[in-house]
C-alpha positions in Angstrom: 0.1 -0.4 0.1 3.0 2.3 0.8 4.6 2.0 -1.9 1.7 2.2 -4.5 1.4 5.7 -2.4 4.9 6.9 -3.5 4.7 5.5 -7.1 1.1 7.2 -7.5 3.4 10.7 -6.2 6.3 10.6 -8.4 3.9 9.8 -11.0 2.7 13.5 -9.8 5.8 14.7 -9.4 6.0 13.5 -13.2 3.3 15.3 -14.7 3.2 18.4 -12.5 7.0 19.1 -14.1 5.7 18.9 -17.5 2.8 21.0 -17.0 5.7 23.3 -16.2 7.9 22.9 -18.8 5.1 23.8 -21.3 3.5 27.0 -19.5 7.4 28.0 -19.4 7.6 26.9 -23.7 4.5 28.7 -24.2 5.3 31.5 -22.3 8.9 32.0 -24.3 7.1 31.6 -27.1 5.0 34.9 -26.6 8.0 37.0 -25.5 10.0 36.0 -28.8 6.7 37.0 -31.1 8.0 40.8 -29.8 11.6 40.5 -29.4 12.7 42.6 -32.6 16.8 40.7 -33.5 19.2 43.1 -34.0 22.2 42.6 -36.7 24.6 44.4 -38.4 27.1 43.8 -41.1 30.4 45.7 -42.0 30.4 49.2 -42.7 27.0 49.8 -41.1 27.0 52.9 -38.5 26.4 52.5 -34.9 26.4 54.9 -32.3 27.1 53.0 -29.0 25.1 53.4 -25.6 27.2 54.1 -22.4 27.6 56.4 -19.2 30.0 58.7 -18.0 30.0 57.8 -14.2 31.1 61.2 -13.5 28.8 63.4 -14.9 26.3 60.5 -14.0 22.9 61.1 -15.6 23.7 64.1 -17.3 25.8 62.1 -19.7 25.3 61.7 -23.2 22.8 58.5 -23.7 24.7 57.1 -26.8 27.9 58.9 -28.0 29.7 57.8 -31.7 29.2 57.0 -34.4 31.1 53.7 -35.1 32.1 51.8 -38.1 31.6 48.1 -37.7 34.6 45.5 -38.9 33.5 42.3 -38.3 30.9 40.5 -37.6 31.6 38.1 -34.9 29.0 35.1 -33.5 26.9 35.5 -30.5 26.0 39.5 -31.2 29.6 40.1 -31.1 31.3 43.2 -33.1 34.2 45.0 -34.0 34.0 48.6 -34.3 35.6 51.4 -35.4 36.0 55.2 -34.1 35.4 57.4 -36.6 36.7 60.8 -34.1 40.0 61.2 -34.1 41.6 58.9 -31.7 40.2 55.7 -34.5 39.6 53.1 -30.8 38.8 50.2 -31.7 36.4 48.2 -29.4 35.2 44.5 -29.4 31.4 44.9 -28.0 28.3 43.6 -27.6 25.3 44.4 -30.2 22.9 45.3 -27.1 24.5 48.3 -27.2 24.6 49.4 -30.5 21.3 50.4 -33.0 21.4 51.9 -36.0 22.5 55.0 -36.8 19.9 58.4 -37.4 22.1 61.4 -38.4 21.1 64.5 -36.5 20.0 67.3 -38.4 23.2 69.3 -38.2 25.1 66.9 -39.7 23.2 65.7 -42.9 23.7 68.2 -45.8 21.8 69.6 -48.4 22.9 69.0 -52.0 21.8 72.6 -54.4 22.0 72.2 -57.5 
């Protein structure tokens, strides 16, 4: 009698574990529907998100632009700064976004 109860308990635990696994899959599917992936190719211009600890919340949210030199696996990129010092950095793609030039950076072609 006691052995039967233990076997039933094991079966209930396995069933509960399977239900939990299916619930997690359902949540992951719902989340992944709304997530938009960011991918960049070589020579794309991107700004990089970085905060200056000295300036705190008054620091600029994005610095750059940077040029993508190389794309690695797992959303890692090698970028080159377009300023005077030409730093080359390796960064995760979550710190990058598509570059949109400011109005004063856009040159208007006149004919």
